[in-house]
N, C-alpha and C positions, 0 to 999 in steps of 0.2 A: 798846519795850516798848508793847504796846496800852493806848488808853486805856482801854478797854472792852473786857473778856473775861469772856464769857458761858457756862457747858458746862449742857446740859439743865436748864434754868430752867423750875418749875413755879410754879403759883399756883393753890389752890383754896378756894372758900368753902363751908363748912357751913350749910344751908340749916336753919331754924328745924324742919323734918321730919325733919333727920338726913340729906336727901340731900346729896351733893358736887356742887358745879359746879365744874368745870373750864375755868379762864379762860385761864392758859396752859399751852402742850404742851410740855414738853420744848425750850425754845428755845437754840439755839447762835449765838453771837455774838461777831465781833470787830471793834472797832473801834479804827483806826490814830490814833496822832496826826495833826493836821492835816487830817482829812476832814471830808468836808460830806455828812451824811446826813439824808436825808426819809425820815419812817417815815409810812406810810400804811395805809388800810385801811377798809371800810366801818363804821358803828356798830357795836359789838358784838363786833369782831374781838380787842380785849385791847389795843389802843394805850394807855389811859388807866392802866390797870393796871402797863404795861410802864413807861411813863414814869414812875411811882411808884417801882417798884423801880429804874431807872436811878438815880432823883435822891434814892435812900436815904430815901425816903418812906416805904415799906412794904417788908417784907420775902418773899421769895419761900418755898414752901412747901417746894420742893427743888431741888438743882442749886447751882452753884457762881457767885460773882458777884465777880470782882476789877476796882475802881473804882484807876486809876492807881498798878498793882501790889499794891492793898490786897486782901488776901481779906476783903471784908465781910462774910462769914458769921460770922468768928470775933473781930470786935469789940463791944466792948458798944455802949451808947447812948451813952455823952459821947464816944468815940471816935470814934463814927460821925457825930454831929453836928460835931465839928472837922474830919471828913474833906471833908462835905456842905460846911463854910463856906470851907476853902481850895480846892477842887477844882470846885466847881461854882456856875453861875450859872444863875439862872433867869429866862425871860421869858414870862410869862401873855398868854394872849388879854385878859384884863380889865384890865392893867395894874396892877394894887394900890398904887397911889399913895397918901399918906396927904394926903388933900384938904386938912387946916388947916397944912401944913407947907409952907415953899419946896420948889422942885424941886431946890436945891443939898441943903436938909435930908433930902429923900427918897433922895438918893442915898447921903449922908453918914452918916446914922445907922445903918445896917448895918454901918458900918466899925468906927464908933464901938461899937457893941455887941459885933463882935466883939473888940475888945479894941485897936482903934487908936488912938493919940492925936487929940485932937479935933482940931488943927491940921492933921494930916498928914490926917487923914479930910474935910476940908472943900478941902484943896487938890487930895488925889486926885479928889473928885467934881467940882470944877471943872473939871479938868482933862478928865475923859472926858466931860461934858455937853458940854464943846469939841468933843472929838471925834465928836460926833455932830451937829452943828451949832447947840447952843443955849448957846453960851457967853454969848449977849446976854439969855439968860432965865432968871438963876439967881434973880433974886426973886421970879419969877413961883410962883403955884401950880397945880396941876394943872388946876382949873377954867378958868384964863384960856388953856389952850392947846388946840389941836387935838387928835384922835384919836391924827393921827400923830406930834405932837411930843410928845402924854403915851408912845408906844410908844416913842420915843427916849431920853426919860426911864429907862422900864424898862429900856433895853438897857445905856444908861450905867450904871446902877444893878449891874446883872449883871456888868459890865465892872470895876466899880472893885476889884471882890472878888478881880480878875485871877485869874480861874479857868482849868483846864485843859480844862474840858469847857463849854460852854453847853447846857442843856437849852429849847428855843422851842416851847412847847406851844401852839398855834394862833394865832401873834402876830401874822397879819395878818386874822384872823377877824373883826373891828370894825371893819375898813378899807375904803375905797375901793379900785377896781382901782391908780390911778395911786400912791395914798398905800402900798399895800402892795407894790409893785414900788419904792418909795423905801425903804421898810425892810430889803426885803430885797437893796437893793444895798450897804445898812449891814450886813448878816450877810456879805457877800460879802467886804467889806472886812476884817471882823472874819477869817474863814475867813483871806485871804489873810494877815494878821499870825501865822498858825499856830496858833490855836484853833481847837479841833475842836468841830464844832456838829452835834447833833441835834436834828431840826425835825418835827413833828408837825402834819400839814396836810392837809384837804380838796382841797385845792386844785393842781390840774396846771400852773397858772401860776408858783404859789409854789414846788411842790417842782421845779420845771426849775430853780431857782437851785442847787439842790444837784449834787453830781457823781454821788452813789451813791442807791440806792432801796431801801428794805426795805417790802414788801408783807406785812401780817399779814392772814389770815385763819384765823377759829375757833378763835384762839388760837394758832396757830402760824405759821411765815413760810413763804409761798407763793413769793416770792423774794425775792432778794438779789443787786442789781447793777448795774451802769451804767444811768443813767436812761433809760428807752422812750423 
């Protein structure tokens, strides 16, 4: 069963003058369990809107979207939030860490908010921070870490929820080349463990870590196949 199955996904916005602007135009996409997909396209191609729909942060204007077998168009907001929490992990360019809390807290708190017991959340957070090489930094705050280390915290936070699909939006955008490749090595290891990854990037050397490339142009898919 595919992790992502989209049919004729469309998205448009109505402008103040009443004009309709098409952002996504009838997108069909199937992503199987365990794939590593790079999503690329020039600014304005529709990548951000597409990722928001993939992440259940926005709804399409038309079409169907099945996530892990669930028809998302039939679910209410509460059920969508539950599906998002149980199925998806998010990694952003800006890390989005709580500066006044330790990195252990940063990873454990979302688990507690999702209803996990306090002790179990902290044990799981400690485990995943160890998996990304930060086991010796549990009591550090984000400001005490480098950009690459902060992104590792963000990856650990995404993994701690044990998602089926990780959505990474420009995760190396604030990092130098060497650190970017170190972060991408972690994503490769995650993918080797069977987790599906969709990665948005403008950088070809980063995209090359994926096995499949989806190129957006003017709200549609212009290429979908092996890395070029």
